[in-house]
C-alpha positions, -999 to 999 in steps of 0.1 A, spaced: 18 -162 75 5 -129 90 9 -142 126 26 -111 137 24 -116 175 42 -150 171 68 -134 149 74 -107 174 77 -132 202 104 -152 183 123 -122 172 123 -107 208 135 -140 223 163 -140 198 172 -104 207 173 -112 244 198 -140 238 220 -118 216 220 -90 242 236 -114 266 259 -132 242 272 -103 220 288 -69 225 263 -40 224 272 -28 189 274 -62 172 258 -63 138 237 -93 149 218 -70 173 211 -47 145 197 -75 125 173 -84 154 162 -48 157 156 -46 119 135 -78 120 113 -65 148 109 -33 128 98 -53 98 70 -69 119 58 -36 133 59 -22 97 36 -51 86 13 -44 115 10 -8 105 26 5 137 48 29 119 62 48 149 74 15 165 88 3 132 107 35 128 121 32 163 135 -3 157 148 5 122 167 36 137 182 14 165 194 -10 139 209 19 118 227 33 149 245 0 154 253 -5 117 268 31 116 292 22 144 300 -14 134 302 -12 96 320 9 70 300 40 59 290 26 25 282 -10 36 251 -25 18 234 -31 51 233 6 57 216 11 23 190 -15 33 185 3 66 178 36 47 154 17 24 135 3 54 132 37 70 120 51 36 94 24 34 79 35 68 78 71 57 61 59 25 35 40 45 29 72 66 23 92 35 55 113 42 67 111 6 94 137 7 110 119 37 106 86 20 124 99 -12 152 113 9 158 80 26 156 61 -7 181 85 -23 206 79 6 202 42 0 208 46 -37 240 67 -30 254 39 -9 245 13 -34 262 32 -62 294 32 -43 294 -3 -29 278 -23 -57 283 -29 -94 261 -7 -116 237 -35 -125 233 -51 -91 197 -62 -83 198 -39 -52 201 -9 -75 169 -21 -93 152 -23 -59 161 13 -52 147 25 -85 116 4 -78 112 23 -44 113 56 -62 86 44 -86 63 35 -57 66 69 -41 61 88 -74 31 66 -83 14 74 -50 22 111 -55 4 109 -89 36 117 -107 31 89 -131 58 97 -157 84 98 -130 71 66 -116 72 49 -150 108 61 -156 119 47 -123 102 14 -128 116 11 -163 151 18 -150 146 -9 -125 135 -33 -152 165 -25 -174 189 -35 -145 170 -67 -138 171 -78 -174 209 -76 -172 214 -90 -137 188 -117 -136 177 -148 -156 148 -140 -180 121 -157 -159 132 -144 -125 102 -135 -103 116 -100 -97 111 -92 -134 75 -102 -129 72 -77 -101 86 -49 -123 61 -57 -151 33 -56 -125 45 -22 -112 47 -8 -147 12 -21 -154 -1 -4 -123 12 30 -134 -4 25 -169 -36 16 -151 -35 48 -131 -28 68 -163 -59 52 -179 -38 34 -205 -55 1 -199 -42 -19 -229 -7 -12 -219 -15 -21 -183 -30 -54 -193 0 -62 -215 24 -56 -186 4 -76 -161 0 -105 -186 38 -105 -192 42 -107 -154 18 -136 -153 37 -155 -180 70 -152 -160 53 -163 -128 37 -193 -143 72 -205 -153 91 -195 -122 66 -202 -94 44 -230 -81 8 -228 -94 -6 -216 -61 21 -191 -51 7 -158 -36 25 -137 -62 3 -153 -89 -27 -142 -69 -14 -107 -68 -11 -106 -106 -46 -119 -111 -57 -92 -87 -39 -65 -108 -55 -78 -140 -89 -77 -122 -84 -41 -112 -76 -31 -148 -108 -48 -161 -128 -31 -133 -115 3 -144 -124 -6 -180 -159 -14 -170 -155 -51 -180 -170 -63 -147 -174 -100 -155 -138 -103 -165 -128 -84 -134 -148 -108 -112 -133 -138 -130 -97 -125 -123 -105 -115 -87 -120 -149 -80 -90 -167 -95 -68 -146 -72 -90 -156 -43 -89 -193 -51 -50 -192 -49 -50 -173 -17 -74 -198 -1 -49 -226 -8 -17 -207 -1 -26 -186 30 -42 -191 64 -80 -184 64 -77 -151 83 -47 -137 64 -51 -100 56 -46 -108 19 -78 -129 20 -96 -98 33 -81 -79 3 -98 -103 -21 -132 -98 -4 -126 -61 -6 -118 -62 -44 -148 -84 -53 -169 -60 -33 -155 -31 -53 -167 -47 -85 -202 -53 -72 -202 -16 -61 -194 -5 -96 -222 -27 -109 -246 -10 -86 -252 -43 -66 -247 -26 -33 -261 -54 -10 -236 -79 -25 -208 -53 -23 -217 -47 14 -216 -84 21 -180 -87 8 -169 -56 26 -182 -70 58 -163 -102 53 -131 -82 47 -138 -62 79 -144 -94 100 -110 -108 90 -91 -76 96 -107 -71 130 -93 -105 140 -58 -101 126 -48 -64 129 -45 -40 158 -76 -18 162 -59 13 148 -41 -3 119 -46 19 88 -57 -11 66 -87 -16 89 -99 18 78 -105 5 43 -135 -18 50 -150 8 73 -147 33 45 -162 10 20 -191 0 42 -197 36 48 -198 43 11 -222 14 5 -246 27 32 -244 61 17 -253 47 -17 -282 28 -2 -296 59 15 -287 46 51 -270 79 60 -267 74 98 -249 41 93 -228 57 66 -217 84 90 -209 58 117 -186 38 95 -171 67 77 -163 84 111 -148 51 123 -125 50 93 -115 87 100 -108 79 137 -84 51 127 -66 72 102 -63 102 126 -46 78 151 -24 60 127 -14 84 99 3 118 98 -20 148 96 -16 155 59 -19 119 46 -41 116 15 -62 89 31 -74 114 57 -85 136 29 -105 107 15 -123 102 48 -131 139 52 -144 139 16 -166 108 22 -182 123 54 -188 155 35 -207 136 8 -229 119 34 -238 153 49 -245 165 14 -270 137 9 -285 145 43 -289 182 31 -267 194 59 -247 216 36 -227 236 61 -213 204 76 -207 190 42 -188 220 32 -167 219 64 -155 183 58 -150 187 20 -128 218 26 -108 199 51 -103 172 26 -92 197 -1 -68 214 23 -50 181 29 -49 172 -8 -35 206 -17 -6 200 8 1 163 1 -5 159 -36 8 175 -68 -13 205 -79 -28 188 -109 -37 155 -91 -72 143 -101 -82 138 -64 -77 176 -58 -98 184 -88 -125 160 -75 -125 178 -41 -130 212 -58 -159 199 -79 -176 185 -48 -172 218 -30 -187 237 -60 -217 214 -61 -224 219 -24 -220 257 -26 -246 258 -54 -271 240 -31 -266 264 -2 
């Protein structure tokens, strides 16, 4: 339900009881530490999540055989935190350790093996290594087709993930086909207002937006939003995501005032539901800053862009790609203000991070270089 403080309170009460009732290295304690880590992970408090996941792992290493599936799950959870922190090499390392254990302890087509390949796909997709991502997702899907019934919801997730990679590669017809296959499965397997259906409509909307078919994008995003309003509490972060996505379409259409209105609605929800330095809170500030920049309100653009940067500096590792995005946006504002030396400073910081964190041919790195060349020509 996104009520993280209540979740933490319940899990911590459970842990207190277990500490009294059980020996110190009982697997039940590890489960509690793991659950608390899950909540902090959802809250974007990566260091706390990592701390609790590692406590759980310490106990499981003592209490369980070395290749127990719970240890594999522990490595997967730690990998997910590193993934959220943008530390992709550490994420891959943890995911590989999880897969090694699964290969020993599980049959070759167990659904957990599919989950491991899915995790690799997520990392490679975010690194811009789309062919590796596609290969990993397709391996996951192959296992699921053997291990699961044909309309299992996990198959729908795999089709969604494959669609997302095709979208990133600009192969929009393939992306739509994958997302629509996902939707077909979900309509059979899930209730009509299940949040997973909202996610698939969201993905279809994103493809249409990238294709420039804005009316279809809005229609899909609004269908997603309708489901979320029924299925989720009114201030759930996923409601904020819908406002953000609809705002993105209006931005692409050049309707900046409408876009700004939706981004502000997204911000209002996230300010109520997330900690002040949660990395997801940076997104509406970033988007509001971009709208103000497009509308020529440069002082406001700087204020919101700097707020996004401040959150990211406090919540993400120093070479996370989102930091590069913030430096780039601030540089673009200074460019519009004709303060070219400041623009160059921020754009070069963004490029430096992208060169460290992304593959050499990633389109964002090329974008940074183009922006720097444009500013240098104006100086």
